N, C-alpha and C positions, 0 to 999 in steps of 0.2 A: 429367486430373490431379485428384486429390482436393483439396478446399478445406479449409483450416484456419480454422474460424469462431471468432473471439474475441469479436465484438460484433455484435449485430443490433439497431439502434435503429429508431425509427419511420421514419426517412428514409434509413438507410444500412446496408449490409451490407459487412463487411470480410472480404476473402479473403486467406489467407496460404499459398496453395499453394506459391508460390515460396520462401517461407521454409522451409516444412516439408521440401522436397526439396533445400534448399541452394543456391538460385540467387540469393537476395537478396544485395546487395553493400553493403559499406561501413560503415554507421553504427552497427552494434550490437555492436562489439567491446567487451570488458570493459576498463574503465579501471583503472589501477594503484591507484586509491583503494580498490578492493574487493579485499581479501586472500582469495583463494579457495583452497580445498583440494579437490582432485579426489576425488570419491567413487568414480567408475567409469563404465562405459558401461552403457547400457540400451536396450531396444527397446520401442517402444510397442505394446501389445496393443489397447487400446480406451480411449475416454473414458467415464467413469461419473460419476454425481452426486457420488460421494465424491472424485473426482480422476482422475488419469491412471493407468490400470492398465498395468503393465509385464509383459513376458513372463516375468520371473523371479518373478512372484507379488506383488510389492510394489505399493502404491498411492502415487502421488506427488502432492504439492501444489507449485504454483509458489511458491517462497519470495519474500518481500519485496514482493509485489504483490497487489492485489485485482482480479480480473477478474469483471465483473458476471454473465457467463453461463458455462456449462460450457465448459471448455477442451477443444478438439478438435484432436488431431494424428492424421494418417493412421496406420493400423496398419502396422507395419514400419519406421517412422521411427526411425533410430538417433540416440541422444542421448548427449552427454557430460554427466554430472551433477557439480555442484560445490556446495560450501557455503562460507559465510563462516567464517573461522578462529575467530570468536567465537560462532558460532551452533550450535544443536543440530541434529543430523542428522534427528531424528524429532520429531513432535508428540506430544501426550499420548494420541492415538489410535493411535500406532504408524505413522502415515503418514510417508513420506519427505518432507522439506522440501528442495527442491533448486533451484539455479539451473541453467537448461538452456542448453546450447550445441549448435549444429547446424553441421556442417561446410559451408563455402561458399567456393569459390574458394581453397582452400588455407588458409583461416583459420576460426576458430571464431566464429560469430555468437551473441551473447548474447540469448536470447529475451526475458527480462524487460526489458532496456534497449530493445529494439525496440518492444515492446508499449506501454511508457510513452511513448516518443518519438512514437508514432503516435496517442496519445490513446486507446488501447484497453484500458488498465489504469491503476489509480491506485496510488501507492506505499502500502504497507500501514502499519499502526501498529507493526509489529515487523520492522524490517529487520535489526537485529542488529549494526550497525557504523555509527558516526556519519559517517565519511567516505564510505562507500558510500551511506548514506542521503542525504547532501547531493548526491551525483552524480545519483541517481535523482530527487530532488526538483527539481533544476534542469531535468532533461529533462521532468518533468511540467509545470513552470511554462511551459516553451516551448510545449508542446502546448496548454496551456490558453490561452495568449496567441493562438495561431493558431486556436483553437476547432475543433480537429480531433477526430475520433472522438467519445468520450463528451462532450467539452466543447462540442460543437455541439448536444447534446440537452438540452431543458429540464429533464428529470428529474435531470440531473447538475449543474445550476447550483449555484454555491456557496451553502451555507446561511448565513443572517445571524443572528447571536446575538441581535440586537435583536428578532427575530421568532420567539420560542420556539414558538409554536403551529405555525408552518410547519416548523421544525426537527423538532418532535415527530412530524411525518408520516413521518419517516425512521426511526422507532423499530424496532429490531431489524436495522437495515441499517448498512453502513459508509458514512460520509459525511464531508465536509469542511465546517467551519463557521468563519466569520470574525467577529470582533467585538472591541470594546474592553473590556479587563478593568477592572471598576469597583472591585473589592476582592479581597484575598487574606486568608483567615482560617484559623486552625488550631483544630481541636477534637479532642481525644483523639489518635488516631494518624492523622488525616486532615487534609490541606491542601485548602481549598476555594478554587478560582479562580472568582470570581463575575462574571457578565456583566450582572447586573441587581440591583436592590435587593429584589425580591420573591423571596427564596430558594426559596420553595415553588413558584414558577411559572417563573422565568427559567432560562436556560441556565447550567449549572454544569459545571466540570471538577474532578475530584478527583485528588489525588496522595497516595499513601500516604506517611506520614512516613518510613518506612524507605527510600523511594526518593529522598528529597530530595537526598542527596549525589550521586547519579547525575545528576540534573538540574542541580545546581550545577556539577558538573565539566564538563558540556556547555555551560556559559554560560547556563543557564536556571534560575537560582535562583528558586524560586517567587515570593518577595516582590518580585523585580525586575520581574515581569510586571505589577504594579499600574500602571494607566494606559496600558499599551501595547496596541497593536492586534496581534492574533495570529490565526493560522490553526490550528485544531484538527482532527485527523483521528482517527477511531476509530468504534466501534460506538455508535449512539445508543440509550440506555436511558432509562427514565423513573423519576424520583424526585420526584414532584410535577411539576416541569418536565423538559425534556430534559437529559440528563446523559451525560458521557463520562468514563470512567476512563482517565487517562493513566498508563501504566506505564513508558513509555520516552520519552526526550527527542525522538526523531524525530516524536512526535505533536504537537509544538508548534513552530510557526514564528513568529518575531517579525517583523511586517511594518512596524513603525514606530509613531509616536505618533498 
């Protein structure tokens, strides 16, 4: 039986052969919180660096999650593809963004949910629906608490905003960073969420002013973050110090004071 490899760490190899051929049971069914629209069926041709190549010629990315290594599914695996009702079907490169379901014991198993629950993927910065994002984030939190999969590997330990030099080592990568917001400032069309007083060196999150209403509607008015402890997810860039652009509310989780 072919293995489906989603993660290979220094101390662990995860095999998903049972999932790929539909023998896994129980825990990966889609929750009603996620409003899915069926795109159609597809068959896997091969895994490539660009994504999963389908027999019909399209290339697919797994929507809503970040998987550290190339996603591999056995050739010939039949998939049901869905998208969130609020999400785009393709990305700017023309690749299909889809939630993948695999038949198992008369039910459809949701691949994204299973990977996050097993600690083999992280919730991305662009889920596309707040309720579905909360569902996946809760599954990620449970996996992190159990230190399974990625969460048992030192390289995926949560970044600390108070240590910007360490966070900056993740430049160009998707990462999670926790810290206390020290100030929220506006300049021109940008809102700056600052985690330190040395703006040219410390960790900073930016929110475009045009997106402020979206964050406020999700209960994350930028100014309300001042003094709060939060978790940020996104791609680490460098603007003096480490920096993340937050374009969607699911990139910010309030953890408390």
